[in-house]
C-alpha positions in Angstrom: 58.9 62.2 43.8 58.7 58.4 44.4 58.9 57.1 48.0 59.0 53.5 49.2 58.5 52.8 52.9 59.1 49.4 54.4 57.2 48.6 57.6 57.0 45.4 59.7 53.4 46.1 60.7 50.2 47.3 59.0 46.6 46.7 58.8 44.7 44.4 59.4 47.0 44.2 62.6 46.7 47.3 64.8 49.7 48.8 66.4 51.8 51.9 66.7 54.3 51.2 63.8 51.4 50.4 61.4 49.5 53.6 62.5 52.6 55.7 62.1 53.5 54.2 58.6 49.9 54.9 57.4 50.0 58.5 58.7 53.4 59.1 56.8 52.1 57.5 53.7 48.9 59.6 53.9 50.7 62.8 54.5 53.2 62.5 51.7 50.5 61.4 49.2 48.6 64.6 50.0 51.8 66.5 49.3 51.9 65.0 45.8 54.4 62.3 46.2 54.0 58.8 44.6 53.9 56.6 47.8 54.2 52.9 48.0 54.2 51.1 51.4 55.9 47.7 51.5 53.9 45.6 54.3 53.3 42.2 55.4 50.3 40.2 54.2 49.7 38.2 57.4 48.7 35.2 55.2 45.5 36.9 54.0 44.1 38.6 50.9 44.2 42.3 51.8 43.4 43.6 48.3 40.0 45.0 49.1 41.2 47.0 52.0 44.4 48.1 50.3 42.4 49.4 47.2 40.6 51.9 49.6 43.9 53.5 50.5 45.1 56.8 48.9 48.6 55.3 48.4 49.9 52.0 47.0 50.6 49.0 49.0 52.8 46.0 48.1 52.5 42.9 50.4 55.2 40.5 51.1 54.6 37.1 52.5 54.7 37.0 56.3 53.5 38.4 59.5 54.7 40.6 62.2 58.6 40.7 62.0 61.5 42.8 63.0 62.5 45.4 60.5 66.1 44.3 60.7 65.0 41.0 59.1 62.5 42.4 56.7 64.5 43.2 53.6 65.8 39.6 53.5 62.3 38.2 53.9 60.8 40.2 50.9 63.1 38.7 48.3 61.5 35.8 46.6 
């Protein structure tokens, strides 16, 4: 099963939404799903930290945003 989850917050920014997204991604990966998290890049190179995760991350340009605006901001 392939799962894509969009979140407006993720590491290196610490917060409840990011922690919840990480827990969901970790749990479904342990269950055998192919998990990809779509997260903001905060204007940084996060490749080293993302490589250590058990699931894939795709970063979009931006910082903390409201999820209602996130899909429009991810289209390049």
